[in-house]
C-alpha positions as CSV (number, residue, x, y, z in Angstrom):
1,M,96.2,149.7,16.6
2,V,95.7,151.0,13.0
3,D,98.5,150.3,10.5
4,A,99.8,153.6,9.1
5,D,100.8,151.6,6.0
6,R,97.2,150.8,5.1
7,E,96.1,151.4,1.5
8,F,94.0,154.5,2.3
9,D,93.8,157.3,4.8
10,I,90.1,157.9,4.4
11,V,87.3,155.8,2.8
12,L,84.0,157.8,2.5
13,Y,81.1,155.4,2.9
14,G,77.9,156.6,1.6
15,A,79.4,158.8,-1.0
16,T,76.4,158.6,-3.3
17,G,74.0,160.0,-0.8
18,F,73.1,163.8,-0.6
19,V,75.6,164.6,2.3
20,G,78.1,162.1,1.1
21,K,78.3,163.8,-2.3
22,L,78.7,167.1,-0.5
23,T,81.6,165.6,1.8
24,A,83.2,164.1,-1.3
25,E,83.2,167.5,-3.0
26,Y,84.7,169.2,0.0
27,L,87.4,166.6,0.2
28,A,88.2,166.9,-3.5
29,T,88.9,170.5,-3.0
30,T,90.7,170.5,0.3
31,A,92.6,167.1,0.6
32,T,94.6,167.3,-2.4
33,G,98.5,166.6,-2.5
34,P,100.4,163.9,-0.8
35,G,99.2,162.2,2.4
36,A,95.5,162.3,1.6
37,R,94.8,159.0,0.1
38,I,91.1,158.8,-0.4
39,A,88.6,156.2,-1.7
40,L,84.7,156.4,-2.3
41,A,82.5,153.6,-1.1
42,G,78.8,152.7,-1.4
43,R,76.4,149.9,-2.7
44,S,76.4,150.9,-6.4
45,A,79.6,150.9,-8.5
46,D,77.8,152.8,-11.2
47,R,76.6,155.6,-8.8
48,L,80.1,155.8,-7.3
49,L,81.6,156.3,-10.8
50,A,79.1,159.1,-11.5
51,V,80.0,160.9,-8.3
52,R,83.7,160.6,-9.0
53,E,83.3,161.9,-12.5
54,S,81.4,165.0,-10.9
55,L,84.3,165.9,-8.8
56,G,86.9,167.0,-11.2
57,P,90.3,166.0,-12.2
58,Q,91.8,166.1,-8.7
59,A,89.6,163.0,-7.6
60,Q,89.7,161.0,-10.8
61,S,92.3,158.6,-9.4
62,W,90.3,157.9,-6.2
63,P,89.5,154.1,-6.1
64,L,85.8,152.9,-5.8
65,I,84.8,150.3,-3.2
66,T,81.5,148.4,-3.3
67,A,80.3,147.7,0.1
68,D,76.9,147.1,1.7
69,A,75.6,146.9,5.4
70,S,73.5,143.9,4.4
71,Q,76.9,142.1,3.6
72,P,79.2,142.5,6.7
73,S,82.1,140.9,4.9
74,T,82.2,143.8,2.4
75,L,82.4,146.1,5.2
76,A,85.1,144.2,7.1
77,D,87.3,144.1,3.8
78,M,86.7,147.8,3.5
79,A,87.7,148.7,7.0
80,A,90.8,146.7,6.8
81,R,92.1,148.7,3.9
82,T,92.0,152.2,5.5
83,Q,93.1,154.1,8.6
84,V,89.7,156.0,8.7
85,V,86.1,155.2,7.6
86,V,83.8,158.4,7.4
87,T,80.1,157.3,7.0
88,T,77.0,159.2,6.1
89,V,74.7,156.1,5.8
90,G,71.7,156.3,8.3
91,P,69.4,156.0,10.0
92,Y,72.2,154.5,12.1
93,L,69.9,152.5,14.3
94,R,68.7,150.7,11.2
95,Y,72.0,150.5,9.1
96,G,75.0,151.7,11.2
97,E,75.9,148.9,13.5
98,P,77.6,146.5,11.1
99,L,80.1,149.2,10.0
100,V,81.0,150.0,13.7
101,A,81.5,146.2,14.3
102,A,83.8,146.1,11.2
103,C,85.9,149.1,12.3
104,A,86.1,148.0,16.0
105,A,87.4,144.6,14.9
106,A,89.8,146.0,12.4
107,G,91.3,148.8,14.7
108,T,90.1,151.4,12.2
109,D,89.1,154.8,13.2
110,Y,85.5,155.9,12.4
111,A,83.4,159.1,12.1
112,D,79.7,159.5,11.6
113,L,76.8,162.0,11.6
114,T,74.5,160.4,14.1
115,G,72.3,162.2,16.5
116,E,70.7,158.8,17.6
117,T,71.4,158.6,21.2
118,L,70.2,155.1,21.5
119,F,72.5,154.0,18.7
120,I,75.4,155.6,20.5
121,R,74.6,153.8,23.6
122,R,74.4,150.5,21.7
123,C,77.9,151.2,20.2
124,I,79.3,151.9,23.8
125,D,77.7,148.8,25.3
126,T,78.7,146.4,22.4
127,Y,82.0,147.8,20.9
128,H,83.7,150.2,23.3
129,K,85.9,147.5,24.9
130,Q,86.8,145.9,21.7
131,A,87.7,149.2,20.1
132,Q,89.9,150.0,23.1
133,D,91.8,146.6,22.6
134,T,92.1,147.1,18.9
135,G,93.1,150.8,19.1
136,A,90.1,152.1,17.2
137,R,88.5,155.5,17.6
138,I,84.8,155.2,17.0
139,V,83.7,158.8,16.9
140,N,79.9,159.7,16.7
141,S,78.3,162.9,16.0
142,C,80.8,164.6,13.8
143,G,78.3,167.1,12.1
144,F,76.2,170.2,13.2
145,D,75.2,167.5,15.7
146,S,77.2,167.7,18.0
147,I,80.6,169.5,17.0
148,P,79.4,173.0,17.8
149,S,78.1,171.9,21.2
150,D,81.1,169.7,22.1
151,L,83.8,171.9,20.8
152,T,82.6,175.2,22.2
153,V,82.6,173.8,25.7
154,F,85.9,172.2,25.0
155,A,87.3,175.6,24.0
156,L,85.8,177.2,27.2
157,Y,87.6,174.6,29.3
158,R,90.9,175.2,27.5
159,Q,90.7,179.0,28.1
160,A,89.6,178.6,31.8
161,Q,92.5,176.3,32.2
162,R,95.0,178.8,30.7
163,D,93.7,181.5,32.9
164,G,93.6,179.4,36.0
165,T,90.0,180.4,36.7
166,G,88.7,177.1,37.8
167,E,86.4,174.5,36.6
168,L,83.2,175.0,34.5
169,E,79.9,175.2,36.4
170,D,76.7,176.6,34.9
171,T,77.1,176.3,31.1
172,N,74.6,177.1,28.5
173,F,74.6,176.6,24.7
174,V,72.4,179.1,22.7
175,V,71.7,179.0,19.1
176,R,71.6,182.7,18.2
177,R,71.3,182.6,14.4
178,F,70.2,179.7,12.2
179,A,69.1,179.5,8.5
180,G,68.7,176.2,6.9
181,G,66.5,173.2,6.5
182,V,66.2,169.7,8.1
183,S,67.7,167.0,6.1
184,G,65.8,163.9,5.1
185,G,68.5,161.9,6.9
186,T,67.9,163.7,10.2
187,V,64.1,163.2,9.8
188,A,64.6,159.5,9.2
189,S,67.0,159.3,12.2
190,M,64.6,161.1,14.5
191,T,61.7,158.9,13.3
192,E,63.6,155.8,14.0
193,L,64.7,157.0,17.5
194,A,61.0,158.0,18.4
195,R,59.8,154.7,17.2
196,E,62.1,152.7,19.2
197,A,61.4,154.8,22.2
198,S,57.6,154.2,21.8
199,L,58.2,150.4,21.8
200,D,60.8,150.1,24.6
201,P,60.4,151.3,28.1
202,E,64.1,150.9,28.7
203,A,64.7,153.2,25.7
204,R,62.4,155.8,27.0
205,R,64.3,155.7,30.3
206,L,67.5,156.1,28.7
207,L,66.5,159.1,26.6
208,N,65.2,160.7,29.9
209,D,68.6,160.3,31.7
210,P,70.9,163.3,31.3
211,Y,73.8,160.9,31.6
212,T,72.6,158.4,28.9
213,L,76.0,158.1,27.3
214,T,78.2,158.2,30.5
215,P,80.9,155.6,30.8
216,D,79.9,155.0,34.5
217,R,76.5,156.2,35.6
218,A,77.2,155.7,39.3
219,A,80.1,158.0,39.1
220,E,78.1,161.0,37.8
221,P,77.1,163.8,40.2
222,E,73.4,164.3,40.8
223,L,72.8,168.0,39.9
224,G,69.1,167.8,39.3
225,G,67.1,167.2,36.1
226,Q,69.1,169.4,33.6
227,P,66.0,169.5,31.5
228,D,66.3,169.4,27.7
229,A,63.2,171.4,27.1
230,R,62.5,174.7,28.9
231,W,61.9,178.3,28.0
232,R,63.2,181.3,29.9
233,R,64.5,184.8,29.9
234,G,67.9,185.1,28.2
235,R,69.1,187.2,31.2
236,E,68.8,184.1,33.3
237,I,71.7,182.6,31.3
238,A,73.9,185.7,30.9
239,P,73.4,189.6,31.2
240,E,74.5,189.8,27.6
241,L,71.2,188.2,26.5
242,D,69.0,190.6,28.5
243,G,65.7,191.3,26.6
244,Y,65.8,188.0,24.7
245,W,63.8,184.9,25.3
246,V,65.1,181.3,24.7
247,G,63.2,178.0,24.1
248,A,64.1,174.5,23.7
249,F,66.5,173.5,20.8
250,A,65.4,170.5,18.9
251,M,68.7,168.7,19.1
252,A,69.4,169.3,22.7
253,L,68.8,165.7,23.7
254,P,71.7,164.2,21.7
255,N,73.9,167.1,22.0
256,T,73.9,167.4,25.8
257,R,74.6,163.7,26.2
258,I,77.6,164.0,24.0
259,V,79.0,166.9,26.0
260,R,78.5,165.1,29.2
261,R,80.2,162.0,28.0
262,T,83.3,164.1,26.8
263,N,83.5,165.4,30.4
264,A,83.6,161.9,31.8
265,L,85.8,160.4,29.1
266,L,88.4,163.0,29.8
267,D,88.1,162.3,33.5
268,Y,86.0,165.2,34.4
269,P,88.2,168.3,33.5
270,Y,85.2,170.5,33.3
271,G,84.5,169.6,36.9
272,R,82.1,167.5,39.0
273,R,79.6,170.6,39.2
274,F,79.4,171.0,35.4
275,E,75.8,171.6,34.5
276,Y,75.0,171.9,30.8
277,A,71.9,172.8,28.9
278,E,70.9,174.0,25.2
279,Q,68.5,176.6,24.0
280,M,67.7,178.6,21.0
281,S,67.1,182.3,20.9
282,V,63.6,183.4,19.6
283,G,64.2,187.1,19.8
284,R,63.1,189.9,22.0
285,S,59.8,191.0,20.5
286,I,56.4,191.0,22.4
287,A,55.7,187.5,20.9
288,A,59.0,186.1,21.8
289,P,57.8,184.4,25.2
290,V,55.0,182.7,23.2
291,A,57.4,181.5,20.5
292,A,59.8,180.1,23.2
293,A,57.0,178.3,25.0
294,M,55.8,176.8,21.5
295,A,59.3,175.7,20.7
296,T,59.6,174.0,24.1
297,G,56.2,172.4,23.8
298,G,56.9,171.1,20.4
299,N,60.2,169.5,21.4
300,V,58.4,167.7,24.2
301,A,55.6,166.6,22.0
302,T,58.0,165.2,19.3
303,M,59.7,162.7,21.8
304,G,56.6,162.2,23.9
305,L,53.3,162.0,22.3
306,G,55.0,162.0,18.9
307,S,56.7,158.7,19.6
308,R,53.5,156.9,20.6
309,F,51.9,158.3,17.4
310,L,54.7,157.2,15.3
311,N,54.3,153.6,16.6
312,R,50.8,153.5,15.2
313,V,51.7,154.7,11.8
314,P,52.9,152.2,9.2
315,R,56.6,152.7,8.3
316,G,55.8,152.6,4.7
317,L,53.3,155.5,4.9
318,L,55.7,157.6,6.9
319,E,58.4,156.9,4.3
320,R,56.1,158.3,1.6
321,V,55.2,161.6,3.3
322,L,58.4,162.6,5.1
323,P,61.5,164.0,3.4
324,K,63.6,161.2,2.0
325,P,67.1,160.3,3.2
326,G,69.6,161.4,0.4
327,T,67.4,164.4,-0.6
328,G,68.2,168.0,0.2
329,P,67.9,171.6,-1.0
330,N,69.5,173.2,-4.1
331,E,72.9,174.8,-4.1
332,Q,71.7,178.3,-3.7
333,T,69.8,177.4,-0.6
334,R,72.7,175.5,0.8
335,E,75.1,178.4,0.3
336,R,72.7,180.9,1.9
337,G,72.3,178.8,5.1
338,H,74.4,179.6,8.3
339,Y,74.5,179.3,12.0
340,T,75.9,181.1,15.0
341,V,76.0,179.6,18.4
342,E,77.1,181.0,21.8
343,T,78.0,179.1,24.7
344,Y,78.3,180.8,28.1
345,T,79.9,179.5,31.2
346,T,80.7,180.6,34.8
347,T,83.6,179.0,36.5
348,S,84.1,177.9,40.1
349,G,86.5,180.8,40.4
350,G,83.7,183.3,39.4
351,A,84.9,184.1,35.9
352,R,82.4,184.3,33.0
353,Y,83.3,183.3,29.4
354,R,81.6,183.1,26.0
355,A,82.5,180.9,23.2
356,T,81.1,182.0,19.7
357,M,81.1,179.5,16.8
358,S,79.7,180.4,13.4
359,Q,79.8,178.8,9.9
360,Q,78.4,179.7,6.5
361,G,76.3,177.0,4.7
362,D,73.2,175.2,5.7
363,P,73.7,173.5,9.0
364,G,72.3,170.1,8.0
365,Y,74.0,169.8,4.7
366,K,76.9,172.1,3.6
367,A,78.2,172.9,7.1
368,T,77.8,169.3,8.3
369,S,79.7,168.0,5.4
370,V,82.7,170.3,6.2
371,L,82.6,169.3,9.8
372,L,82.4,165.6,9.0
373,A,85.2,165.9,6.4
374,E,87.5,167.8,8.8
375,S,86.9,165.2,11.4
376,G,88.0,162.5,9.1
377,L,91.1,164.5,8.0
378,A,92.0,165.0,11.7
379,L,91.8,161.4,12.5
380,A,93.7,160.5,9.5
381,L,96.4,163.2,9.2
382,D,96.7,164.8,12.6
383,R,97.3,161.7,14.6
384,D,100.1,163.2,16.7
385,K,97.5,165.9,18.0
386,L,94.7,163.4,18.9
387,S,94.0,162.3,22.5
388,D,95.3,158.9,23.7
389,L,91.9,157.6,24.1
390,H,90.4,154.8,22.1
391,G,87.0,153.2,22.1
392,V,83.5,154.8,21.5
393,L,84.5,158.5,21.8
394,T,83.0,162.0,21.2
395,P,84.6,164.6,18.9
396,A,86.1,166.6,21.6
397,A,87.3,163.7,23.6
398,A,89.1,162.0,20.5
399,M,90.3,165.2,18.6
400,G,89.3,168.4,20.4
401,D,92.8,170.2,20.1
402,A,93.2,169.0,16.5
403,L,89.8,170.3,15.6
404,L,90.3,173.7,17.3
405,E,93.5,174.0,15.2
406,R,92.0,172.7,12.0
407,L,88.6,174.3,11.7
408,P,89.4,178.0,11.1
409,A,91.1,177.1,7.8
410,A,87.9,175.4,6.9
411,G,85.8,178.6,7.3
412,V,84.6,177.8,10.8
413,S,85.0,180.7,13.3
414,L,85.4,179.8,17.0
415,E,86.3,182.7,19.5
416,V,86.4,182.7,23.2
417,S,86.1,185.9,25.2
418,R,86.2,186.5,28.9
419,L,83.2,188.7,30.0
């Protein structure tokens, strides 16, 4: 169990990267005052110093820690000094495991940004039991992937529970509005995931299983394929979407697995008939059906033919032509970005609900840095509001109620309405 008398509440690892700097900036403006003991960590002391100097007077007393994934002992020392490690260092399949190992061994809570399903599965298989024993919470996917997905479903469950309208059944997440780019880190993560899938038949099998991340595969209900890539009319999801078309959402694969793992970790409060899918709205114009089909086809190709193609391309060549991790758009572009998602559900009692979540800021950069920082703050400062679970967890399973309470003050709107 983590020692509350440790030197720091939060160590931000990867603070010199693009999203790391944004997370540091957010913490510097929101986590001031007593009870927010923060340190910055990364490979280069000089770059850490430059980041700290850019943050203003409120962060100038933050200690700097030099740590590197290639030197596990530095990660172990770092983890032992803090209640929580927040990390932006990916691709996680390549760089993430040593830090998870250090936190699981030290009983230190951990939050990351990964959308790499195979990495999360590896964490579960290797570190879940150890983290349970030491009292660590290893919480994956604390950015735009997958907090909007996980938290909107959790909010729907809480409302249905209060209303006494039964368990969740057919549930659909729909991206209604989205403005922003794809980060270099996300591209690198997806490239790494596709490459591993191309080399390993077992990895491909896991990615095709809707319950990839379940604690107990045999305990899951067989509800059909629950496909990650499909296009259809919006009215098939809810009458409120009549006239719209929806297609595949690029991050449906990791997000859906996170949501289903939450249900299992919490002992199926959503129900045994809970079906979940994710889509994105492509509008209602005459071209919308074509756009929906193209989005779905592109998603299939990325993890199908795309993975085989990536296996034939030298890694060095890909790294030269794809967006680089640690890079991103300028401030004006980040500020103009935004997203709105709607999650619809029908309960076993016949009630229908919609959860709407929206946030200003580029989803992959500014919005993600806020969600990650608030996750770290919840783990560090809201410990009386966290669940009793330990091990490799999801955002909602670890801190669902704490995040529902914390995020509105961070500019994240989440409302549930009965339809």
